[in-house]
C-alpha positions as CSV (number, residue, x, y, z in Angstrom):
1,X,14.4,47.0,86.9
2,X,17.1,44.6,85.9
3,X,16.7,42.6,82.7
4,X,18.7,39.4,82.3
5,X,21.3,39.4,79.6
6,X,19.7,36.4,77.6
7,X,16.4,38.3,77.5
8,X,18.0,41.4,76.0
9,X,19.7,39.3,73.3
10,X,16.4,37.7,72.3
11,X,14.7,41.1,72.1
12,X,17.5,42.5,70.0
13,X,17.3,39.5,67.5
14,X,13.6,39.9,67.2
15,X,14.0,43.5,66.3
16,X,16.5,42.7,63.6
17,X,14.2,40.1,62.0
18,X,11.3,42.6,61.9
19,X,13.5,45.2,60.3
20,X,14.8,42.7,57.6
21,X,11.2,41.7,56.8
22,X,10.2,45.3,56.4
23,X,13.1,46.0,54.1
24,X,12.3,42.9,52.0
25,X,8.7,43.8,51.6
26,X,9.6,47.3,50.5
27,X,12.0,46.1,47.9
28,X,9.5,43.5,46.6
29,X,6.8,46.2,46.2
30,X,9.2,48.4,44.4
31,X,10.2,45.7,42.0
32,X,6.6,44.8,41.3
33,X,5.7,48.4,40.6
34,X,8.6,48.7,38.2
35,X,7.6,45.6,36.4
36,X,4.0,46.8,36.0
37,X,5.2,50.2,34.7
38,X,7.6,48.5,32.2
39,X,4.9,46.1,31.0
40,X,2.4,48.9,30.4
41,X,5.0,51.0,28.7
42,X,6.4,48.4,26.3
43,X,3.3,48.2,23.9
44,X,3.1,52.0,23.8
45,X,6.8,52.3,22.8
46,X,6.1,50.5,19.5
47,X,9.3,48.5,19.8
48,X,10.0,45.9,17.2
49,X,9.5,42.3,18.5
50,X,12.5,40.1,18.6
51,X,13.1,38.2,15.3
52,X,11.7,34.8,15.6
53,X,13.0,31.7,13.8
54,X,10.9,29.3,12.0
55,X,10.7,25.6,12.7
56,X,12.1,23.0,10.4
57,X,11.0,23.8,6.9
58,X,8.4,21.6,5.3
59,X,9.6,19.2,2.8
60,X,8.8,20.6,-0.7
61,X,6.9,18.4,-3.0
62,X,9.9,18.1,-5.3
63,X,12.2,16.8,-2.6
64,X,9.8,14.5,-0.7
65,X,11.7,11.8,1.0
66,X,11.0,8.2,0.0
67,X,8.7,6.3,2.3
68,X,10.3,3.6,4.4
69,X,9.5,0.1,3.1
70,X,9.7,-3.0,5.4
71,X,12.3,-5.5,4.4
72,X,10.1,-8.5,4.0
73,X,8.8,-10.8,1.2
74,X,5.7,-9.7,-0.5
75,X,3.6,-12.5,1.0
76,X,4.1,-11.1,4.5
77,X,4.9,-7.4,3.9
78,X,2.8,-4.4,3.2
79,X,3.3,-1.9,0.4
80,X,5.0,1.4,0.7
81,X,4.2,3.1,3.9
82,X,3.9,6.5,2.4
83,X,5.5,9.4,4.2
84,X,3.5,12.4,3.4
85,X,4.7,16.0,2.8
86,X,4.0,18.1,5.8
87,X,2.3,21.5,5.5
88,X,4.4,24.5,6.4
89,X,3.9,25.9,9.9
90,X,1.0,28.4,10.1
91,X,2.3,32.0,10.0
92,X,1.9,34.6,12.7
93,X,1.0,38.2,12.2
94,X,3.6,39.4,14.7
95,X,6.6,37.9,12.9
96,X,9.1,40.2,11.3
97,X,9.5,40.1,7.6
98,X,11.7,37.4,6.1
99,X,15.4,38.2,6.1
100,X,15.3,37.2,2.4
101,X,13.8,40.6,1.7
102,X,17.1,42.3,2.5
103,X,19.2,39.7,0.8
104,X,21.5,39.1,3.8
105,X,20.2,35.8,5.1
106,X,18.9,32.6,3.7
107,X,15.1,32.6,3.0
108,X,14.8,29.5,5.2
109,X,16.1,31.3,8.3
110,X,12.7,32.8,9.2
111,X,9.1,32.5,8.1
112,X,5.7,33.3,9.5
113,X,4.0,30.8,11.8
114,X,0.3,31.7,11.9
115,X,-2.1,33.6,9.7
116,X,-3.7,36.6,11.2
117,X,-7.3,36.2,12.3
118,X,-9.8,37.5,9.8
119,X,-7.3,37.5,6.9
120,X,-8.4,35.6,3.8
121,X,-6.5,32.5,3.0
122,X,-5.1,33.5,-0.4
123,X,-1.6,33.3,-2.0
124,X,-1.3,37.1,-1.6
125,X,-1.9,37.0,2.1
126,X,0.7,34.2,2.5
127,X,3.2,36.1,0.4
128,X,2.7,39.1,2.6
129,X,3.3,37.0,5.7
130,X,6.5,35.7,4.1
131,X,7.6,39.3,3.6
132,X,6.6,39.7,-0.1
133,X,4.1,42.5,0.0
134,X,2.7,44.8,-2.7
135,X,6.0,46.7,-2.9
136,X,7.8,43.5,-3.8
137,X,5.4,42.7,-6.7
138,X,5.6,46.3,-7.8
139,X,9.1,45.5,-9.0
140,X,7.7,43.6,-11.9
141,X,7.1,46.1,-14.7
142,X,4.6,45.0,-17.3
143,X,5.0,45.6,-21.0
144,X,8.6,44.5,-21.2
145,X,10.6,41.2,-21.0
146,X,11.9,40.1,-17.6
147,X,15.2,41.9,-16.9
148,X,18.0,41.4,-14.5
149,X,16.4,43.6,-11.8
150,X,13.5,41.3,-11.7
151,X,15.4,38.0,-11.3
152,X,15.9,38.1,-7.5
153,X,12.2,39.0,-6.8
154,X,11.2,36.2,-9.2
155,X,13.3,33.6,-7.4
156,X,11.9,34.8,-4.0
157,X,8.4,34.1,-5.3
158,X,9.4,30.7,-6.7
159,X,11.1,29.7,-3.4
160,X,8.1,30.6,-1.4
161,X,5.8,28.7,-3.8
162,X,7.8,25.6,-3.2
163,X,6.7,25.7,0.4
164,X,3.0,25.7,-0.5
165,X,1.3,22.4,0.1
166,X,-0.6,20.6,-2.7
167,X,-3.8,21.2,-0.7
168,X,-3.2,24.9,-0.7
169,X,-2.3,25.1,-4.4
170,X,-5.5,23.1,-5.2
171,X,-7.5,25.5,-3.1
172,X,-6.1,28.7,-4.5
173,X,-5.8,27.8,-8.2
174,X,-8.5,29.5,-10.3
175,X,-9.6,27.3,-13.2
176,X,-11.8,29.8,-14.9
177,X,-10.1,33.1,-15.9
178,X,-9.7,35.4,-18.9
179,X,-6.3,36.1,-20.4
180,X,-7.6,39.4,-21.8
181,X,-8.5,40.6,-18.4
182,X,-5.0,39.8,-17.0
183,X,-3.5,41.6,-20.0
184,X,-5.6,44.7,-19.5
185,X,-5.2,45.1,-15.8
186,X,-2.1,43.2,-14.7
187,X,-1.6,44.9,-11.4
188,X,-5.0,44.0,-10.2
189,X,-4.3,40.3,-10.7
190,X,-0.8,40.1,-9.4
191,X,0.0,37.3,-6.9
192,X,-3.1,35.4,-7.8
193,X,-2.8,31.7,-8.8
194,X,-4.2,30.3,-12.1
195,X,-4.4,27.0,-13.9
196,X,-2.6,26.9,-17.2
197,X,-3.4,24.1,-19.7
198,X,-1.8,24.0,-23.1
199,X,1.2,22.8,-25.1
200,X,4.8,23.5,-24.1
201,X,6.7,24.9,-27.1
202,X,10.2,25.0,-25.7
203,X,12.2,25.2,-22.4
204,X,15.4,26.8,-21.4
205,X,17.6,26.2,-18.3
206,X,18.9,29.4,-16.6
207,X,21.7,29.5,-14.1
208,X,21.6,32.4,-11.7
209,X,24.6,34.0,-10.0
210,X,26.3,31.8,-7.4
211,X,25.3,33.9,-4.5
212,X,21.7,34.0,-5.6
213,X,21.6,30.3,-6.3
214,X,23.0,29.5,-2.8
215,X,20.6,32.0,-1.2
216,X,17.5,30.4,-2.7
217,X,18.8,26.8,-2.9
218,X,18.2,26.9,-6.7
219,X,21.2,26.2,-8.9
220,X,18.9,26.3,-11.9
221,X,15.5,27.5,-12.9
222,X,13.7,27.2,-16.2
223,X,11.8,29.3,-18.6
224,X,9.1,27.5,-20.4
225,X,6.9,29.0,-23.2
226,X,3.4,27.6,-23.3
227,X,0.7,28.0,-25.8
228,X,-2.6,28.0,-23.8
229,X,-5.7,26.3,-25.0
230,X,-7.4,29.8,-25.3
231,X,-4.7,30.8,-27.8
232,X,-2.8,33.1,-25.5
233,X,0.9,32.8,-24.9
234,X,2.4,32.3,-21.4
235,X,6.0,32.5,-20.2
236,X,6.4,30.3,-17.1
237,X,9.5,30.4,-14.8
238,X,9.6,27.3,-12.7
239,X,12.0,25.5,-10.3
240,X,11.4,22.1,-12.0
241,X,10.5,20.7,-15.4
242,X,10.5,17.1,-16.6
243,X,14.0,15.9,-17.2
244,X,13.0,14.5,-20.6
245,X,12.4,18.0,-21.9
246,X,16.0,18.9,-21.4
247,X,17.5,16.0,-23.4
248,X,17.8,16.4,-27.1
249,X,15.3,19.2,-27.5
250,X,12.5,17.4,-25.7
251,X,9.2,15.9,-27.1
252,X,7.8,19.3,-28.1
253,X,5.0,20.3,-28.3
254,X,4.3,18.6,-25.0
255,X,0.9,18.7,-23.2
256,X,1.4,20.3,-19.9
257,X,-0.4,21.8,-16.9
258,X,0.8,24.5,-14.5
259,X,-0.5,26.2,-11.3
260,X,1.2,29.6,-11.7
261,X,1.2,32.9,-9.9
262,X,0.7,35.8,-12.2
263,X,3.5,38.4,-12.2
264,X,3.2,40.7,-15.2
265,X,2.8,40.9,-18.9
266,X,5.6,40.9,-21.5
267,X,5.8,42.2,-25.0
268,X,4.7,39.9,-27.7
269,X,7.4,37.5,-29.0
270,X,6.7,38.5,-32.6
271,X,5.3,41.5,-34.4
272,X,2.4,39.4,-35.8
273,X,1.1,38.6,-32.3
274,X,-1.0,41.4,-31.0
275,X,-1.6,40.0,-27.5
276,X,1.2,40.3,-25.0
277,X,2.6,37.3,-23.2
278,X,1.6,36.5,-19.7
279,X,4.4,35.9,-17.2
280,X,3.9,33.4,-14.4
281,X,6.0,31.8,-11.6
282,X,5.5,28.2,-10.6
283,X,7.1,25.5,-8.5
284,X,6.8,22.8,-11.2
285,X,5.5,22.2,-14.7
286,X,3.5,19.0,-15.0
287,X,3.7,16.9,-18.2
288,X,0.8,14.8,-19.4
289,X,1.9,13.0,-22.6
290,X,-0.7,11.4,-24.9
291,X,-0.5,7.9,-23.2
292,X,-3.1,6.0,-21.2
293,X,-1.4,7.1,-18.0
294,X,-0.9,10.7,-19.2
295,X,-4.6,10.9,-20.2
296,X,-5.4,10.2,-16.5
297,X,-3.5,13.4,-15.6
298,X,-0.4,11.8,-14.2
299,X,2.7,14.0,-14.2
300,X,5.5,12.1,-16.0
301,X,7.9,14.5,-14.4
302,X,7.4,12.6,-11.1
303,X,9.3,9.7,-12.6
304,X,12.4,11.8,-12.2
305,X,12.2,11.1,-8.5
306,X,11.8,7.3,-8.9
307,X,14.9,5.1,-8.2
308,X,14.9,1.4,-9.0
309,X,15.6,-1.2,-6.2
310,X,14.6,1.3,-3.5
311,X,11.5,1.8,-1.4
312,X,8.6,3.3,-3.4
313,X,8.7,7.1,-3.4
314,X,5.7,8.6,-1.6
315,X,4.4,11.3,-4.0
316,X,4.9,9.5,-7.3
317,X,3.4,6.3,-5.9
318,X,0.3,8.0,-4.5
319,X,-0.1,10.2,-7.5
320,X,-0.2,7.1,-9.7
321,X,-2.8,5.5,-7.4
322,X,-4.9,8.7,-7.7
323,X,-4.5,8.6,-11.5
324,X,-5.8,5.0,-11.9
325,X,-8.7,6.0,-9.5
326,X,-9.9,8.4,-12.2
327,X,-10.4,5.6,-14.6
328,X,-13.6,3.5,-14.8
329,X,-13.9,-0.1,-13.9
330,X,-12.5,-2.3,-16.6
331,X,-11.4,0.7,-18.7
332,X,-7.7,-0.1,-18.3
333,X,-8.2,-3.7,-19.4
334,X,-10.1,-2.6,-22.5
335,X,-7.4,-0.2,-23.4
336,X,-4.7,-2.8,-22.9
337,X,-6.5,-5.3,-25.2
338,X,-6.8,-2.6,-27.9
339,X,-3.1,-1.7,-27.5
340,X,-2.1,-5.3,-27.6
341,X,-3.9,-5.8,-30.9
342,X,-2.2,-2.7,-32.4
343,X,1.2,-3.8,-31.3
344,X,0.7,-7.3,-32.8
345,X,-0.5,-5.8,-36.1
346,X,2.7,-3.8,-36.4
347,X,4.8,-7.0,-36.4
348,X,5.2,-8.1,-40.1
349,X,3.6,-11.4,-41.1
350,X,5.6,-14.5,-41.3
351,X,8.2,-13.0,-38.9
352,X,8.9,-14.9,-35.7
353,X,8.0,-13.3,-32.5
354,X,10.8,-11.5,-30.7
355,X,12.3,-13.5,-27.9
356,X,14.7,-10.9,-26.5
357,X,14.5,-9.3,-23.1
358,X,12.9,-6.1,-24.5
359,X,10.1,-7.8,-26.3
360,X,6.9,-6.1,-25.2
361,X,4.5,-8.6,-26.6
362,X,5.0,-12.3,-27.5
363,X,3.2,-15.0,-29.3
364,X,2.0,-18.1,-27.6
365,X,2.0,-21.6,-29.1
366,X,-1.6,-21.3,-30.1
367,X,-0.9,-18.1,-32.1
368,X,-2.4,-15.6,-29.6
369,X,-0.4,-12.6,-28.4
370,X,0.2,-11.6,-24.8
371,X,2.1,-9.1,-22.8
372,X,5.5,-10.2,-21.6
373,X,6.7,-9.3,-18.1
374,X,10.3,-9.9,-19.0
375,X,11.0,-6.3,-20.0
376,X,9.6,-5.2,-16.7
377,X,12.5,-7.1,-15.0
378,X,15.3,-6.2,-17.4
379,X,14.4,-2.7,-18.7
380,X,12.3,-1.2,-15.9
381,X,13.3,2.4,-16.6
382,X,12.1,2.3,-20.2
383,X,8.9,0.5,-19.1
384,X,7.8,3.1,-16.5
385,X,4.3,4.2,-17.2
386,X,3.7,1.4,-19.6
387,X,0.2,-0.3,-19.5
388,X,0.3,-4.1,-19.5
389,X,-2.4,-6.7,-18.8
390,X,-1.2,-10.1,-17.6
391,X,-2.9,-13.3,-16.4
392,X,-1.7,-15.7,-13.8
393,X,-2.2,-17.1,-10.4
394,X,-2.3,-14.8,-7.4
395,X,-0.6,-16.5,-4.5
396,X,-1.1,-13.6,-2.1
397,X,-3.7,-10.8,-1.7
398,X,-3.3,-8.5,1.3
399,X,-5.1,-5.3,2.2
400,X,-2.8,-2.3,3.0
401,X,-4.3,0.5,5.1
402,X,-2.9,4.1,4.6
403,X,-2.6,5.6,8.1
404,X,-1.4,9.1,7.1
405,X,-4.2,11.6,7.3
406,X,-2.5,13.9,4.9
407,X,-2.4,11.2,2.2
408,X,-6.1,10.3,2.9
409,X,-7.1,13.9,2.6
410,X,-5.1,14.8,-0.4
411,X,-5.9,11.8,-2.6
412,X,-9.0,10.4,-1.0
413,X,-7.5,6.9,-0.7
414,X,-7.4,5.1,2.6
415,X,-6.3,1.6,1.4
416,X,-5.2,-0.6,-1.5
417,X,-4.5,-4.3,-2.1
418,X,-1.1,-5.9,-2.7
419,X,-1.3,-8.8,-5.1
420,X,1.6,-11.2,-5.7
421,X,1.1,-12.6,-9.2
422,X,2.9,-15.4,-11.0
423,X,2.6,-15.5,-14.7
424,X,3.6,-18.0,-17.4
425,X,6.9,-16.1,-18.2
426,X,7.7,-14.9,-14.7
427,X,8.7,-18.3,-13.4
428,X,9.3,-18.3,-9.7
429,X,9.5,-14.5,-9.6
430,X,6.4,-12.6,-8.6
431,X,5.0,-9.5,-10.2
432,X,3.6,-7.1,-7.5
433,X,0.4,-5.2,-8.2
434,X,-1.1,-2.5,-6.0
435,X,-4.8,-2.6,-6.8
436,X,-7.5,-0.2,-5.5
437,X,-10.5,-2.5,-5.7
438,X,-11.2,-6.2,-5.7
439,X,-14.2,-8.1,-7.0
440,X,-16.9,-8.8,-4.5
441,X,-16.5,-12.0,-2.5
442,X,-12.9,-12.5,-3.7
443,X,-11.1,-14.2,-0.8
444,X,-7.8,-13.2,0.8
445,X,-4.9,-15.5,1.5
446,X,-1.2,-16.3,1.5
447,X,1.0,-18.4,-0.7
448,X,0.8,-21.7,1.1
449,X,-3.0,-22.0,1.0
450,X,-4.1,-19.5,-1.6
451,X,-4.3,-19.5,-5.4
452,X,-6.7,-17.5,-7.5
453,X,-6.6,-17.1,-11.2
454,X,-6.8,-13.4,-12.1
455,X,-6.1,-10.9,-14.9
456,X,-4.8,-7.4,-14.0
457,X,-4.2,-4.4,-16.2
458,X,-1.9,-1.8,-14.6
459,X,0.9,0.7,-15.1
460,X,4.6,-0.1,-14.5
461,X,6.0,2.0,-11.6
462,X,9.4,0.7,-10.8
463,X,11.6,-2.4,-10.1
464,X,11.2,-3.1,-6.4
465,X,13.9,-4.8,-4.4
466,X,13.2,-6.4,-1.0
467,X,14.5,-9.2,1.3
468,X,12.9,-12.6,1.7
469,X,13.7,-15.5,4.0
470,X,15.7,-18.4,2.5
471,X,17.3,-21.6,3.8
472,X,20.7,-20.9,5.3
473,X,23.6,-21.3,3.0
474,X,21.7,-20.4,-0.2
475,X,23.7,-17.3,-1.0
476,X,26.3,-14.9,0.2
477,X,23.8,-13.4,2.7
478,X,23.3,-16.8,4.4
479,X,24.4,-15.6,7.8
480,X,21.1,-13.8,8.1
481,X,19.1,-16.3,6.2
482,X,17.8,-13.7,3.8
483,X,18.3,-12.7,0.2
484,X,17.2,-9.9,-2.0
485,X,14.2,-10.4,-4.3
486,X,13.5,-8.1,-7.3
487,X,10.0,-7.7,-8.6
488,X,8.2,-5.2,-10.9
489,X,5.8,-3.0,-9.0
490,X,2.7,-2.0,-10.9
491,X,-0.4,0.1,-10.0
492,X,-3.9,-0.9,-11.1
493,X,-7.5,0.1,-10.4
494,X,-9.1,-3.3,-10.3
495,X,-8.7,-6.9,-11.6
496,X,-10.7,-9.7,-13.2
497,X,-11.2,-12.8,-11.1
498,X,-11.8,-16.2,-12.5
499,X,-13.1,-18.2,-9.5
500,X,-12.8,-22.0,-9.7
501,X,-16.2,-23.6,-10.6
502,X,-18.0,-24.9,-7.5
503,X,-18.8,-28.7,-7.4
504,X,-22.2,-29.5,-8.9
505,X,-25.0,-29.7,-6.2
506,X,-26.4,-33.2,-5.4
507,X,-30.1,-33.6,-5.6
508,X,-32.2,-35.5,-3.0
509,X,-33.0,-38.2,-5.7
510,X,-29.4,-38.8,-6.4
511,X,-28.8,-39.1,-2.7
512,X,-31.6,-41.7,-2.3
513,X,-30.3,-43.7,-5.3
514,X,-26.8,-43.6,-3.8
515,X,-28.0,-44.8,-0.5
516,X,-30.0,-47.6,-2.2
517,X,-27.0,-48.8,-4.1
518,X,-25.0,-48.8,-0.9
519,X,-27.6,-50.8,1.0
520,X,-27.9,-53.3,-1.9
521,X,-24.2,-53.7,-1.9
522,X,-24.1,-54.2,1.8
523,X,-26.9,-56.9,1.7
524,X,-25.2,-58.7,-1.2
525,X,-21.9,-58.8,0.6
526,X,-23.6,-60.1,3.8
527,X,-25.4,-62.9,1.8
528,X,-22.2,-64.0,0.0
529,X,-20.4,-64.1,3.3
530,X,-23.1,-66.3,4.9
531,X,-23.2,-68.7,2.0
532,X,-19.5,-69.1,2.1
533,X,-19.7,-69.9,5.8
534,X,-22.3,-72.6,5.2
535,X,-20.2,-74.2,2.4
536,X,-17.2,-74.4,4.7
537,X,-19.2,-75.9,7.6
538,X,-20.2,-79.2,6.0
539,X,-16.7,-80.5,5.1
540,X,-15.6,-79.6,8.6
541,X,-18.4,-81.6,10.2
542,X,-17.8,-84.8,8.1
543,X,-14.1,-84.6,8.8
544,X,-14.8,-84.3,12.5
545,X,-17.0,-87.4,12.5
546,X,-14.5,-89.4,10.5
547,X,-11.7,-88.6,12.8
548,X,-13.6,-89.4,16.1
549,X,-12.8,-92.9,17.6
550,X,-14.7,-94.5,20.5
551,X,-12.6,-95.4,23.5
552,X,-11.9,-99.1,24.1
553,X,-13.2,-100.9,27.1
554,X,-11.0,-101.7,30.1
555,X,-10.8,-105.4,29.3
556,X,-9.7,-104.6,25.7
557,X,-13.0,-105.5,24.0
558,X,-14.3,-103.1,21.5
559,X,-17.1,-100.8,22.6
560,X,-20.2,-100.9,20.4
561,X,-20.9,-97.7,18.7
562,X,-24.1,-96.0,19.7
563,X,-27.1,-97.1,17.7
564,X,-29.2,-94.6,15.9
565,X,-32.4,-93.6,17.6
566,X,-35.4,-95.6,16.5
567,X,-38.8,-94.3,17.7
568,X,-40.5,-97.6,16.9
569,X,-38.2,-99.6,19.1
570,X,-38.8,-97.9,22.4
571,X,-38.7,-99.9,25.6
572,X,-41.9,-100.6,27.5
573,X,-41.5,-98.7,30.7
574,X,-44.9,-99.9,32.1
575,X,-43.8,-103.6,32.1
576,X,-40.5,-103.2,33.7
577,X,-39.2,-105.9,36.1
578,X,-40.3,-105.0,39.7
579,X,-37.0,-106.3,41.0
580,X,-35.0,-104.2,38.6
581,X,-37.2,-101.2,39.3
582,X,-36.8,-101.5,43.1
583,X,-33.8,-99.8,44.6
584,X,-30.9,-102.0,45.6
585,X,-29.1,-101.4,48.8
586,X,-25.6,-100.3,48.4
587,X,-22.9,-103.0,48.4
588,X,-20.8,-103.5,51.5
589,X,-17.2,-104.5,51.8
590,X,-15.8,-107.4,53.8
591,X,-16.1,-105.5,57.0
592,X,-19.8,-105.1,56.5
593,X,-19.5,-101.4,55.9
594,X,-20.8,-99.5,52.9
595,X,-18.5,-98.1,50.2
596,X,-20.5,-94.8,50.0
597,X,-18.7,-91.9,51.6
598,X,-20.3,-89.1,53.6
599,X,-21.7,-86.5,51.5
600,X,-21.8,-88.7,48.3
601,X,-25.6,-88.9,48.6
């Protein structure tokens, strides 16, 4: 049998394709089997997972970025749109320890991402996920002062504490605890967080080695000695303290509050003291001076972040809102009135009131005293935290909604009201108040069609600078038609509203009497008009008769005027002449034809 050549070639090609497919299938099966073997063997090998890198570190509370503020005039703009601090990423159980534990890499290079399932949410568990386990805290030896070997472990704890969110710190902080128990069993309470309330006695700034400072992003840290309310002594190492404490010895003793992690005990500072000092690590020491704002637990150390003529900073602004929220309705106004009386009593009698830019209170022409807003414009830094109560006309009241869920959850505030107030001594410059509550039924409005008299008691926050629209050519920024406006920014809980008295209601009797008077006036006017018309009609009639002339006859003889009608001289129609009564034929002309035309009859 002879097979054609084309048929042989086709059969040969088909055989090659089948062979290639068989080889490919064998190779694929071998690769799949190898992958399965390797996948099953990798967990059993116990190999270390690859080192993972954390996402962008969360912004610590001390370095929160200012919120962006719209560049608009207060009548049309909203208040600071707060940018909240984000929580650190949840840690993962499989993440390798932080490179900071070996001292070769920056602590921010790696961090856990998710907490292991079933693990309690405590500071100790988070420290372990950050690479600070029990062996790390075992480096702190109780019964002796902090030495050089304990500095680096201390800074690691402080650095990690700066990454804790305020919500976490509030959740973990234990308010009820015993200093004696911590002193007796320090290792059992290590890495736990406690609330310290007392008086700061002194503070000292410590500069670590350059390498350590660069590693932990901490050029300075501070040692603060605190006398607790229970009588115990505490030594707190923190990353931040109020700046005022470092200038000129500070206002010690200073009322303070700390959420600190317990590390160890130290020997008593003096031989007379029997109880050892407790050593804590903290991110910040809060300062509550004995002022109306400090009594509301506002941390004056947050003012160190505030910068005038800039958008309001997020954390200090919302912390002040939360502080005034702790007061009662009308409480700030009552305190401001008492404070005004005390300030006025301190001024010697027969001394004229101060008229300078720093005068806190001034005297009106009637002898009464009032708070001046002039220092808020010219000396805003010294006025921060000051309580003032001013009266004026609110030209704008606008509700500002807080959209950030973190801010809502942390402070329990979802809105406030921005009030543009003009006072007697502010002139054309407004004073901006951020108020949490308004009286019921108080209307909203803008400058052109709004004006309500109010009294507001609030705390000075900063001097705010923003842009407003102006007529072109008014200043150096006329190309854009805008100029910068400066206004003090204050925070208040509520305000007093003096609504304009409504018009007196009109009774039905008054309405009837009014309608009666209106009807009488209308009738009287109509009668007077008619009488005037009658008086004017008679002279016009006589003048018309006098001017009338009877026309003359065709022959020039005068025509007798019509005689007056006499009913007694009537003609006797019954005795009329029959010839005169009979109809006369029409006259004819010379042709014997009648002069009457067709159709005349």
